[in-house]
Gaussian input, Z-matrix of N, CA and C with variables (Angstrom, degrees):
# hf/3-21g

backbone

0 1
 N
 C     1     B1
 C     2     B2     1     A1
 N     3     B3     2     A2     1     D1
 C     4     B4     3     A3     2     D2
 C     5     B5     4     A4     3     D3
 N     6     B6     5     A5     4     D4
 C     7     B7     6     A6     5     D5
 C     8     B8     7     A7     6     D6
 N     9     B9     8     A8     7     D7
 C    10    B10     9     A9     8     D8
 C    11    B11    10    A10     9     D9
 N    12    B12    11    A11    10    D10
 C    13    B13    12    A12    11    D11
 C    14    B14    13    A13    12    D12
 N    15    B15    14    A14    13    D13
 C    16    B16    15    A15    14    D14
 C    17    B17    16    A16    15    D15
 N    18    B18    17    A17    16    D16
 C    19    B19    18    A18    17    D17
 C    20    B20    19    A19    18    D18
 N    21    B21    20    A20    19    D19
 C    22    B22    21    A21    20    D20
 C    23    B23    22    A22    21    D21
 N    24    B24    23    A23    22    D22
 C    25    B25    24    A24    23    D23
 C    26    B26    25    A25    24    D24
 N    27    B27    26    A26    25    D25
 C    28    B28    27    A27    26    D26
 C    29    B29    28    A28    27    D27
 N    30    B30    29    A29    28    D28
 C    31    B31    30    A30    29    D29
 C    32    B32    31    A31    30    D30
 N    33    B33    32    A32    31    D31
 C    34    B34    33    A33    32    D32
 C    35    B35    34    A34    33    D33
 N    36    B36    35    A35    34    D34
 C    37    B37    36    A36    35    D35
 C    38    B38    37    A37    36    D36
 N    39    B39    38    A38    37    D37
 C    40    B40    39    A39    38    D38
 C    41    B41    40    A40    39    D39
 N    42    B42    41    A41    40    D40
 C    43    B43    42    A42    41    D41
 C    44    B44    43    A43    42    D42
 N    45    B45    44    A44    43    D43
 C    46    B46    45    A45    44    D44
 C    47    B47    46    A46    45    D45
 N    48    B48    47    A47    46    D46
 C    49    B49    48    A48    47    D47
 C    50    B50    49    A49    48    D48
 N    51    B51    50    A50    49    D49
 C    52    B52    51    A51    50    D50
 C    53    B53    52    A52    51    D51
 N    54    B54    53    A53    52    D52
 C    55    B55    54    A54    53    D53
 C    56    B56    55    A55    54    D54
 N    57    B57    56    A56    55    D55
 C    58    B58    57    A57    56    D56
 C    59    B59    58    A58    57    D57
 N    60    B60    59    A59    58    D58
 C    61    B61    60    A60    59    D59
 C    62    B62    61    A61    60    D60
 N    63    B63    62    A62    61    D61
 C    64    B64    63    A63    62    D62
 C    65    B65    64    A64    63    D63
 N    66    B66    65    A65    64    D64
 C    67    B67    66    A66    65    D65
 C    68    B68    67    A67    66    D66
 N    69    B69    68    A68    67    D67
 C    70    B70    69    A69    68    D68
 C    71    B71    70    A70    69    D69
 N    72    B72    71    A71    70    D70
 C    73    B73    72    A72    71    D71
 C    74    B74    73    A73    72    D72
 N    75    B75    74    A74    73    D73
 C    76    B76    75    A75    74    D74
 C    77    B77    76    A76    75    D75
 N    78    B78    77    A77    76    D76
 C    79    B79    78    A78    77    D77
 C    80    B80    79    A79    78    D78
 N    81    B81    80    A80    79    D79
 C    82    B82    81    A81    80    D80
 C    83    B83    82    A82    81    D81
 N    84    B84    83    A83    82    D82
 C    85    B85    84    A84    83    D83
 C    86    B86    85    A85    84    D84
 N    87    B87    86    A86    85    D85
 C    88    B88    87    A87    86    D86
 C    89    B89    88    A88    87    D87
 N    90    B90    89    A89    88    D88
 C    91    B91    90    A90    89    D89
 C    92    B92    91    A91    90    D90
 N    93    B93    92    A92    91    D91
 C    94    B94    93    A93    92    D92
 C    95    B95    94    A94    93    D93
 N    96    B96    95    A95    94    D94
 C    97    B97    96    A96    95    D95
 C    98    B98    97    A97    96    D96
 N    99    B99    98    A98    97    D97
 C   100   B100    99    A99    98    D98
 C   101   B101   100   A100    99    D99
 N   102   B102   101   A101   100   D100
 C   103   B103   102   A102   101   D101
 C   104   B104   103   A103   102   D102
 N   105   B105   104   A104   103   D103
 C   106   B106   105   A105   104   D104
 C   107   B107   106   A106   105   D105
 N   108   B108   107   A107   106   D106
 C   109   B109   108   A108   107   D107
 C   110   B110   109   A109   108   D108
 N   111   B111   110   A110   109   D109
 C   112   B112   111   A111   110   D110
 C   113   B113   112   A112   111   D111
 N   114   B114   113   A113   112   D112
 C   115   B115   114   A114   113   D113
 C   116   B116   115   A115   114   D114
 N   117   B117   116   A116   115   D115
 C   118   B118   117   A117   116   D116
 C   119   B119   118   A118   117   D117
 N   120   B120   119   A119   118   D118
 C   121   B121   120   A120   119   D119
 C   122   B122   121   A121   120   D120
 N   123   B123   122   A122   121   D121
 C   124   B124   123   A123   122   D122
 C   125   B125   124   A124   123   D123
 N   126   B126   125   A125   124   D124
 C   127   B127   126   A126   125   D125
 C   128   B128   127   A127   126   D126
 N   129   B129   128   A128   127   D127
 C   130   B130   129   A129   128   D128
 C   131   B131   130   A130   129   D129
 N   132   B132   131   A131   130   D130
 C   133   B133   132   A132   131   D131
 C   134   B134   133   A133   132   D132
 N   135   B135   134   A134   133   D133
 C   136   B136   135   A135   134   D134
 C   137   B137   136   A136   135   D135
 N   138   B138   137   A137   136   D136
 C   139   B139   138   A138   137   D137
 C   140   B140   139   A139   138   D138
 N   141   B141   140   A140   139   D139
 C   142   B142   141   A141   140   D140
 C   143   B143   142   A142   141   D141
 N   144   B144   143   A143   142   D142
 C   145   B145   144   A144   143   D143
 C   146   B146   145   A145   144   D144
 N   147   B147   146   A146   145   D145
 C   148   B148   147   A147   146   D146
 C   149   B149   148   A148   147   D147
 N   150   B150   149   A149   148   D148
 C   151   B151   150   A150   149   D149
 C   152   B152   151   A151   150   D150
 N   153   B153   152   A152   151   D151
 C   154   B154   153   A153   152   D152
 C   155   B155   154   A154   153   D153
 N   156   B156   155   A155   154   D154
 C   157   B157   156   A156   155   D155
 C   158   B158   157   A157   156   D156
 N   159   B159   158   A158   157   D157
 C   160   B160   159   A159   158   D158
 C   161   B161   160   A160   159   D159
 N   162   B162   161   A161   160   D160
 C   163   B163   162   A162   161   D161
 C   164   B164   163   A163   162   D162
 N   165   B165   164   A164   163   D163
 C   166   B166   165   A165   164   D164
 C   167   B167   166   A166   165   D165
 N   168   B168   167   A167   166   D166
 C   169   B169   168   A168   167   D167
 C   170   B170   169   A169   168   D168
 N   171   B171   170   A170   169   D169
 C   172   B172   171   A171   170   D170
 C   173   B173   172   A172   171   D171
 N   174   B174   173   A173   172   D172
 C   175   B175   174   A174   173   D173
 C   176   B176   175   A175   174   D174
 N   177   B177   176   A176   175   D175
 C   178   B178   177   A177   176   D176
 C   179   B179   178   A178   177   D177
 N   180   B180   179   A179   178   D178
 C   181   B181   180   A180   179   D179
 C   182   B182   181   A181   180   D180
 N   183   B183   182   A182   181   D181
 C   184   B184   183   A183   182   D182
 C   185   B185   184   A184   183   D183
 N   186   B186   185   A185   184   D184
 C   187   B187   186   A186   185   D185
 C   188   B188   187   A187   186   D186
 N   189   B189   188   A188   187   D187
 C   190   B190   189   A189   188   D188
 C   191   B191   190   A190   189   D189
 N   192   B192   191   A191   190   D190
 C   193   B193   192   A192   191   D191
 C   194   B194   193   A193   192   D192
 N   195   B195   194   A194   193   D193
 C   196   B196   195   A195   194   D194
 C   197   B197   196   A196   195   D195
 N   198   B198   197   A197   196   D196
 C   199   B199   198   A198   197   D197
 C   200   B200   199   A199   198   D198
 N   201   B201   200   A200   199   D199
 C   202   B202   201   A201   200   D200
 C   203   B203   202   A202   201   D201
 N   204   B204   203   A203   202   D202
 C   205   B205   204   A204   203   D203
 C   206   B206   205   A205   204   D204
 N   207   B207   206   A206   205   D205
 C   208   B208   207   A207   206   D206
 C   209   B209   208   A208   207   D207
 N   210   B210   209   A209   208   D208
 C   211   B211   210   A210   209   D209
 C   212   B212   211   A211   210   D210
 N   213   B213   212   A212   211   D211
 C   214   B214   213   A213   212   D212
 C   215   B215   214   A214   213   D213
 N   216   B216   215   A215   214   D214
 C   217   B217   216   A216   215   D215
 C   218   B218   217   A217   216   D216
 N   219   B219   218   A218   217   D217
 C   220   B220   219   A219   218   D218
 C   221   B221   220   A220   219   D219
 N   222   B222   221   A221   220   D220
 C   223   B223   222   A222   221   D221
 C   224   B224   223   A223   222   D222
 N   225   B225   224   A224   223   D223
 C   226   B226   225   A225   224   D224
 C   227   B227   226   A226   225   D225
 N   228   B228   227   A227   226   D226
 C   229   B229   228   A228   227   D227
 C   230   B230   229   A229   228   D228
 N   231   B231   230   A230   229   D229
 C   232   B232   231   A231   230   D230
 C   233   B233   232   A232   231   D231
 N   234   B234   233   A233   232   D232
 C   235   B235   234   A234   233   D233
 C   236   B236   235   A235   234   D234
 N   237   B237   236   A236   235   D235
 C   238   B238   237   A237   236   D236
 C   239   B239   238   A238   237   D237
 N   240   B240   239   A239   238   D238
 C   241   B241   240   A240   239   D239
 C   242   B242   241   A241   240   D240
 N   243   B243   242   A242   241   D241
 C   244   B244   243   A243   242   D242
 C   245   B245   244   A244   243   D243
 N   246   B246   245   A245   244   D244
 C   247   B247   246   A246   245   D245
 C   248   B248   247   A247   246   D246
 N   249   B249   248   A248   247   D247
 C   250   B250   249   A249   248   D248
 C   251   B251   250   A250   249   D249
 N   252   B252   251   A251   250   D250
 C   253   B253   252   A252   251   D251
 C   254   B254   253   A253   252   D252
 N   255   B255   254   A254   253   D253
 C   256   B256   255   A255   254   D254
 C   257   B257   256   A256   255   D255
 N   258   B258   257   A257   256   D256
 C   259   B259   258   A258   257   D257
 C   260   B260   259   A259   258   D258
 N   261   B261   260   A260   259   D259
 C   262   B262   261   A261   260   D260
 C   263   B263   262   A262   261   D261
 N   264   B264   263   A263   262   D262
 C   265   B265   264   A264   263   D263
 C   266   B266   265   A265   264   D264
 N   267   B267   266   A266   265   D265
 C   268   B268   267   A267   266   D266
 C   269   B269   268   A268   267   D267
 N   270   B270   269   A269   268   D268
 C   271   B271   270   A270   269   D269
 C   272   B272   271   A271   270   D270
 N   273   B273   272   A272   271   D271
 C   274   B274   273   A273   272   D272
 C   275   B275   274   A274   273   D273
 N   276   B276   275   A275   274   D274
 C   277   B277   276   A276   275   D275
 C   278   B278   277   A277   276   D276
 N   279   B279   278   A278   277   D277
 C   280   B280   279   A279   278   D278
 C   281   B281   280   A280   279   D279
 N   282   B282   281   A281   280   D280
 C   283   B283   282   A282   281   D281
 C   284   B284   283   A283   282   D282
 N   285   B285   284   A284   283   D283
 C   286   B286   285   A285   284   D284
 C   287   B287   286   A286   285   D285
 N   288   B288   287   A287   286   D286
 C   289   B289   288   A288   287   D287
 C   290   B290   289   A289   288   D288
 N   291   B291   290   A290   289   D289
 C   292   B292   291   A291   290   D290
 C   293   B293   292   A292   291   D291
 N   294   B294   293   A293   292   D292
 C   295   B295   294   A294   293   D293
 C   296   B296   295   A295   294   D294
 N   297   B297   296   A296   295   D295
 C   298   B298   297   A297   296   D296
 C   299   B299   298   A298   297   D297

   B1=1.4662
   B2=1.5563
   B3=1.2932
   B4=1.3976
   B5=1.5350
   B6=1.3161
   B7=1.4386
   B8=1.4872
   B9=1.3711
   B10=1.4477
   B11=1.5276
   B12=1.3347
   B13=1.5049
   B14=1.5171
   B15=1.3413
   B16=1.4166
   B17=1.5315
   B18=1.3348
   B19=1.4524
   B20=1.5707
   B21=1.3766
   B22=1.4222
   B23=1.5098
   B24=1.3196
   B25=1.4933
   B26=1.4966
   B27=1.3626
   B28=1.4909
   B29=1.6148
   B30=1.3891
   B31=1.4277
   B32=1.5371
   B33=1.3794
   B34=1.4539
   B35=1.4767
   B36=1.3229
   B37=1.4530
   B38=1.5166
   B39=1.2997
   B40=1.4546
   B41=1.5413
   B42=1.3092
   B43=1.4810
   B44=1.4736
   B45=1.3413
   B46=1.5384
   B47=1.5456
   B48=1.2937
   B49=1.4580
   B50=1.5246
   B51=1.3431
   B52=1.4475
   B53=1.5500
   B54=1.3298
   B55=1.4658
   B56=1.5510
   B57=1.3179
   B58=1.4565
   B59=1.4961
   B60=1.3424
   B61=1.5188
   B62=1.5521
   B63=1.3940
   B64=1.4088
   B65=1.5893
   B66=1.3484
   B67=1.3973
   B68=1.4889
   B69=1.3839
   B70=1.5129
   B71=1.5280
   B72=1.3817
   B73=1.4424
   B74=1.5633
   B75=1.2974
   B76=1.5224
   B77=1.5218
   B78=1.3294
   B79=1.4226
   B80=1.4569
   B81=1.3232
   B82=1.4469
   B83=1.5412
   B84=1.3149
   B85=1.4565
   B86=1.5298
   B87=1.3411
   B88=1.4530
   B89=1.4984
   B90=1.3867
   B91=1.4033
   B92=1.5233
   B93=1.3214
   B94=1.4245
   B95=1.5720
   B96=1.2649
   B97=1.4653
   B98=1.4753
   B99=1.2991
   B100=1.4373
   B101=1.5393
   B102=1.3225
   B103=1.4821
   B104=1.5394
   B105=1.3334
   B106=1.5171
   B107=1.5362
   B108=1.3628
   B109=1.4969
   B110=1.5292
   B111=1.3280
   B112=1.4506
   B113=1.5195
   B114=1.3715
   B115=1.4260
   B116=1.5663
   B117=1.3024
   B118=1.4588
   B119=1.5243
   B120=1.2787
   B121=1.4950
   B122=1.4926
   B123=1.3817
   B124=1.5066
   B125=1.4639
   B126=1.3815
   B127=1.4398
   B128=1.5806
   B129=1.2875
   B130=1.4750
   B131=1.4785
   B132=1.3810
   B133=1.4682
   B134=1.5282
   B135=1.3960
   B136=1.4572
   B137=1.5166
   B138=1.3707
   B139=1.4443
   B140=1.5484
   B141=1.3319
   B142=1.4412
   B143=1.5219
   B144=1.3520
   B145=1.4344
   B146=1.5002
   B147=1.3597
   B148=1.4541
   B149=1.5486
   B150=1.3373
   B151=1.5219
   B152=1.5334
   B153=1.2919
   B154=1.5031
   B155=1.5230
   B156=1.3312
   B157=1.4432
   B158=1.5629
   B159=1.2653
   B160=1.4355
   B161=1.5422
   B162=1.3514
   B163=1.4702
   B164=1.5069
   B165=1.3628
   B166=1.4170
   B167=1.5328
   B168=1.3313
   B169=1.4822
   B170=1.4899
   B171=1.3811
   B172=1.4893
   B173=1.5834
   B174=1.3255
   B175=1.4721
   B176=1.5570
   B177=1.3579
   B178=1.4546
   B179=1.5208
   B180=1.2764
   B181=1.4741
   B182=1.5422
   B183=1.2925
   B184=1.4690
   B185=1.5195
   B186=1.3442
   B187=1.5069
   B188=1.4901
   B189=1.3145
   B190=1.4667
   B191=1.4992
   B192=1.3759
   B193=1.5112
   B194=1.5334
   B195=1.2854
   B196=1.5302
   B197=1.5285
   B198=1.3310
   B199=1.4609
   B200=1.5250
   B201=1.3845
   B202=1.3948
   B203=1.5362
   B204=1.3369
   B205=1.4526
   B206=1.4755
   B207=1.3838
   B208=1.4605
   B209=1.4808
   B210=1.3492
   B211=1.5222
   B212=1.5836
   B213=1.3308
   B214=1.5191
   B215=1.5052
   B216=1.3991
   B217=1.4683
   B218=1.5329
   B219=1.3334
   B220=1.3793
   B221=1.5436
   B222=1.3312
   B223=1.3823
   B224=1.5472
   B225=1.3011
   B226=1.4899
   B227=1.5510
   B228=1.3233
   B229=1.4268
   B230=1.5078
   B231=1.3089
   B232=1.4191
   B233=1.5533
   B234=1.2424
   B235=1.5305
   B236=1.5706
   B237=1.3196
   B238=1.5029
   B239=1.5136
   B240=1.3430
   B241=1.4603
   B242=1.5437
   B243=1.3073
   B244=1.4472
   B245=1.5242
   B246=1.3034
   B247=1.4290
   B248=1.4867
   B249=1.2842
   B250=1.5010
   B251=1.5087
   B252=1.3694
   B253=1.4089
   B254=1.5759
   B255=1.3396
   B256=1.3921
   B257=1.5316
   B258=1.3460
   B259=1.5291
   B260=1.5380
   B261=1.3258
   B262=1.4448
   B263=1.5422
   B264=1.3105
   B265=1.4775
   B266=1.5158
   B267=1.3824
   B268=1.4498
   B269=1.5148
   B270=1.3485
   B271=1.4527
   B272=1.4924
   B273=1.3504
   B274=1.4281
   B275=1.5381
   B276=1.2874
   B277=1.4729
   B278=1.4948
   B279=1.3823
   B280=1.4164
   B281=1.5175
   B282=1.2938
   B283=1.4335
   B284=1.5129
   B285=1.3100
   B286=1.4954
   B287=1.5347
   B288=1.3277
   B289=1.4976
   B290=1.4904
   B291=1.3945
   B292=1.4514
   B293=1.5388
   B294=1.3160
   B295=1.4968
   B296=1.5289
   B297=1.3407
   B298=1.4882
   B299=1.5621
   A1=105.09
   A2=120.13
   A3=125.95
   A4=114.11
   A5=116.93
   A6=118.25
   A7=113.38
   A8=119.20
   A9=119.89
   A10=108.22
   A11=117.61
   A12=117.64
   A13=111.79
   A14=114.88
   A15=116.26
   A16=111.97
   A17=114.41
   A18=121.89
   A19=106.13
   A20=115.00
   A21=119.08
   A22=111.94
   A23=117.38
   A24=123.77
   A25=111.15
   A26=117.03
   A27=121.68
   A28=107.83
   A29=111.73
   A30=117.33
   A31=112.09
   A32=117.96
   A33=120.11
   A34=113.43
   A35=117.91
   A36=122.31
   A37=110.51
   A38=114.99
   A39=124.68
   A40=109.52
   A41=116.01
   A42=120.01
   A43=109.66
   A44=120.07
   A45=121.68
   A46=112.11
   A47=118.85
   A48=120.09
   A49=113.15
   A50=117.22
   A51=122.78
   A52=112.12
   A53=115.75
   A54=120.99
   A55=110.32
   A56=119.93
   A57=122.83
   A58=109.02
   A59=113.74
   A60=118.05
   A61=113.72
   A62=116.80
   A63=120.83
   A64=109.50
   A65=114.83
   A66=121.44
   A67=112.00
   A68=116.80
   A69=120.21
   A70=109.25
   A71=112.44
   A72=123.00
   A73=106.04
   A74=114.06
   A75=119.70
   A76=114.19
   A77=122.40
   A78=124.55
   A79=115.81
   A80=120.11
   A81=125.26
   A82=110.76
   A83=118.19
   A84=120.39
   A85=111.29
   A86=117.72
   A87=120.82
   A88=114.19
   A89=118.44
   A90=120.16
   A91=116.19
   A92=118.18
   A93=122.40
   A94=110.00
   A95=115.36
   A96=121.79
   A97=110.82
   A98=122.00
   A99=124.21
   A100=111.25
   A101=115.67
   A102=119.35
   A103=111.67
   A104=117.91
   A105=118.48
   A106=110.71
   A107=116.24
   A108=120.75
   A109=111.10
   A110=120.12
   A111=123.98
   A112=109.75
   A113=118.84
   A114=122.80
   A115=103.88
   A116=115.96
   A117=122.62
   A118=112.54
   A119=116.78
   A120=119.48
   A121=106.49
   A122=113.57
   A123=121.16
   A124=112.20
   A125=118.66
   A126=119.67
   A127=110.48
   A128=118.78
   A129=122.33
   A130=109.15
   A131=113.99
   A132=119.85
   A133=108.43
   A134=114.54
   A135=122.10
   A136=106.02
   A137=116.05
   A138=121.68
   A139=114.57
   A140=117.23
   A141=121.93
   A142=110.03
   A143=116.54
   A144=120.48
   A145=113.67
   A146=113.54
   A147=119.68
   A148=108.31
   A149=114.44
   A150=114.91
   A151=110.47
   A152=118.23
   A153=119.64
   A154=108.80
   A155=117.98
   A156=123.78
   A157=109.37
   A158=115.89
   A159=120.73
   A160=115.42
   A161=114.29
   A162=119.26
   A163=111.19
   A164=118.14
   A165=123.11
   A166=112.36
   A167=114.26
   A168=119.30
   A169=107.41
   A170=112.46
   A171=121.47
   A172=108.27
   A173=117.31
   A174=122.37
   A175=106.66
   A176=113.52
   A177=133.84
   A178=111.65
   A179=117.98
   A180=125.38
   A181=110.41
   A182=111.36
   A183=119.82
   A184=112.37
   A185=119.69
   A186=118.43
   A187=112.84
   A188=116.23
   A189=120.57
   A190=108.23
   A191=117.57
   A192=120.16
   A193=111.03
   A194=116.39
   A195=121.41
   A196=106.68
   A197=118.29
   A198=122.11
   A199=111.78
   A200=119.57
   A201=119.82
   A202=113.97
   A203=116.44
   A204=121.09
   A205=113.04
   A206=118.51
   A207=119.91
   A208=108.50
   A209=117.09
   A210=123.65
   A211=110.62
   A212=119.27
   A213=120.81
   A214=107.42
   A215=113.05
   A216=120.80
   A217=111.99
   A218=118.53
   A219=124.52
   A220=115.96
   A221=117.29
   A222=121.82
   A223=113.02
   A224=117.30
   A225=121.06
   A226=109.28
   A227=116.12
   A228=122.68
   A229=111.61
   A230=115.97
   A231=125.09
   A232=108.29
   A233=114.42
   A234=116.19
   A235=108.32
   A236=116.01
   A237=121.37
   A238=106.18
   A239=116.23
   A240=118.76
   A241=109.70
   A242=116.28
   A243=124.37
   A244=111.68
   A245=118.05
   A246=123.21
   A247=107.63
   A248=117.63
   A249=120.29
   A250=113.40
   A251=114.57
   A252=122.51
   A253=105.09
   A254=116.26
   A255=120.73
   A256=111.99
   A257=118.05
   A258=119.30
   A259=109.52
   A260=120.43
   A261=118.61
   A262=112.04
   A263=117.39
   A264=124.47
   A265=113.07
   A266=116.70
   A267=121.54
   A268=107.81
   A269=114.97
   A270=116.89
   A271=105.87
   A272=114.85
   A273=122.05
   A274=113.43
   A275=117.08
   A276=122.76
   A277=104.28
   A278=117.13
   A279=124.52
   A280=113.71
   A281=119.71
   A282=118.94
   A283=111.52
   A284=116.20
   A285=121.21
   A286=106.37
   A287=110.59
   A288=122.76
   A289=107.91
   A290=111.53
   A291=118.50
   A292=110.23
   A293=113.44
   A294=119.72
   A295=105.28
   A296=117.66
   A297=118.65
   A298=108.24
   D1=130.73
   D2=175.39
   D3=-66.47
   D4=147.32
   D5=175.18
   D6=-78.71
   D7=147.92
   D8=-177.69
   D9=-66.85
   D10=155.78
   D11=176.57
   D12=-64.29
   D13=149.92
   D14=179.87
   D15=-64.99
   D16=151.33
   D17=-177.17
   D18=-75.24
   D19=146.94
   D20=177.54
   D21=-78.23
   D22=-14.70
   D23=178.84
   D24=-108.22
   D25=137.83
   D26=177.68
   D27=-59.32
   D28=159.29
   D29=178.28
   D30=-56.04
   D31=136.86
   D32=179.02
   D33=89.18
   D34=-5.37
   D35=-179.81
   D36=-104.52
   D37=157.40
   D38=175.95
   D39=-102.74
   D40=137.96
   D41=177.22
   D42=-63.63
   D43=138.46
   D44=178.93
   D45=-52.79
   D46=-30.79
   D47=178.39
   D48=-56.43
   D49=-19.51
   D50=179.88
   D51=-66.85
   D52=-14.89
   D53=-175.71
   D54=-86.69
   D55=-13.68
   D56=-179.22
   D57=-57.26
   D58=125.31
   D59=176.14
   D60=89.11
   D61=-5.76
   D62=179.22
   D63=-94.32
   D64=158.89
   D65=179.93
   D66=-99.33
   D67=123.35
   D68=-178.83
   D69=-76.08
   D70=147.12
   D71=167.87
   D72=-116.99
   D73=147.82
   D74=-166.86
   D75=-79.26
   D76=-0.74
   D77=173.63
   D78=38.75
   D79=-115.62
   D80=-167.07
   D81=-71.61
   D82=-16.85
   D83=178.70
   D84=-86.71
   D85=-50.67
   D86=-171.45
   D87=-114.64
   D88=5.32
   D89=176.98
   D90=75.41
   D91=11.75
   D92=176.07
   D93=-88.50
   D94=111.79
   D95=-175.68
   D96=-123.63
   D97=167.85
   D98=-179.18
   D99=-60.65
   D100=-39.82
   D101=-173.25
   D102=-70.43
   D103=-21.07
   D104=-174.77
   D105=-112.17
   D106=41.58
   D107=177.64
   D108=-81.64
   D109=-17.55
   D110=-174.78
   D111=104.20
   D112=-1.00
   D113=178.25
   D114=-79.23
   D115=126.70
   D116=-179.05
   D117=-82.01
   D118=138.79
   D119=174.02
   D120=-61.38
   D121=146.25
   D122=-175.92
   D123=-143.88
   D124=139.14
   D125=177.04
   D126=-74.79
   D127=-9.56
   D128=177.21
   D129=-123.05
   D130=150.57
   D131=179.22
   D132=-70.51
   D133=130.03
   D134=-179.68
   D135=-117.24
   D136=108.32
   D137=-175.34
   D138=-56.09
   D139=-39.41
   D140=179.62
   D141=-64.06
   D142=-44.24
   D143=175.33
   D144=-56.88
   D145=-47.06
   D146=-176.73
   D147=-61.10
   D148=-42.34
   D149=-177.81
   D150=-68.92
   D151=-39.40
   D152=176.89
   D153=-61.08
   D154=-50.35
   D155=-175.55
   D156=-57.89
   D157=-51.77
   D158=-173.81
   D159=-76.52
   D160=5.22
   D161=171.69
   D162=-94.80
   D163=5.67
   D164=-173.59
   D165=-120.70
   D166=155.12
   D167=172.05
   D168=-146.11
   D169=161.45
   D170=-177.50
   D171=-101.03
   D172=131.20
   D173=173.54
   D174=-156.54
   D175=108.86
   D176=14.07
   D177=-99.38
   D178=156.97
   D179=171.65
   D180=-78.69
   D181=-48.92
   D182=-178.82
   D183=-99.27
   D184=144.14
   D185=179.03
   D186=-63.66
   D187=129.99
   D188=179.04
   D189=-80.13
   D190=153.65
   D191=-178.98
   D192=-60.74
   D193=-36.65
   D194=-177.24
   D195=-127.94
   D196=87.98
   D197=-175.05
   D198=-57.74
   D199=-33.43
   D200=-177.66
   D201=-72.28
   D202=-13.55
   D203=-179.58
   D204=-107.94
   D205=3.53
   D206=-174.29
   D207=-67.87
   D208=132.90
   D209=-175.08
   D210=-84.98
   D211=-5.34
   D212=-178.74
   D213=55.60
   D214=56.93
   D215=-179.09
   D216=-124.22
   D217=17.71
   D218=-177.94
   D219=69.77
   D220=10.53
   D221=179.62
   D222=-67.64
   D223=-19.35
   D224=174.14
   D225=-111.90
   D226=24.50
   D227=172.31
   D228=94.44
   D229=142.78
   D230=178.58
   D231=-133.08
   D232=147.74
   D233=178.06
   D234=-144.09
   D235=134.07
   D236=176.47
   D237=-70.19
   D238=149.66
   D239=168.64
   D240=-90.49
   D241=142.39
   D242=-173.71
   D243=-130.46
   D244=131.88
   D245=176.36
   D246=-92.11
   D247=110.89
   D248=-172.99
   D249=-142.84
   D250=160.09
   D251=177.53
   D252=-79.41
   D253=124.94
   D254=-180.00
   D255=-94.91
   D256=173.50
   D257=-176.35
   D258=-63.31
   D259=-23.80
   D260=179.57
   D261=-84.10
   D262=13.42
   D263=177.23
   D264=65.51
   D265=30.95
   D266=174.99
   D267=-121.72
   D268=141.69
   D269=176.44
   D270=-85.07
   D271=141.71
   D272=-175.54
   D273=-154.05
   D274=151.90
   D275=-179.82
   D276=-89.06
   D277=117.80
   D278=-178.68
   D279=-138.36
   D280=164.64
   D281=176.49
   D282=-64.09
   D283=135.16
   D284=-178.02
   D285=-108.94
   D286=-137.10
   D287=-174.61
   D288=-64.97
   D289=144.75
   D290=179.58
   D291=-85.61
   D292=154.83
   D293=-179.86
   D294=-103.38
   D295=128.87
   D296=-179.11
   D297=-115.78

């Protein structure tokens, strides 16, 4: 049986095509992160919050040298937002897997 073709993304990364249809947040340029979307931490899973959170991604993750010229192309890193149970037993919208 032949081996599958190698992935274009390194292990642990999400393919950039995963961003299609998602809403960007300005991260390192505008201070819009996954945790400050307005979604409240909750001790129980809230499906509507998960859906809202996971419709977002951060671009850029790292500060670009010239913020005014940044093309919002993930060249300074992108990260999906993920609704997850945190160590404090609260569900929260946080940065998830990176996009490579």
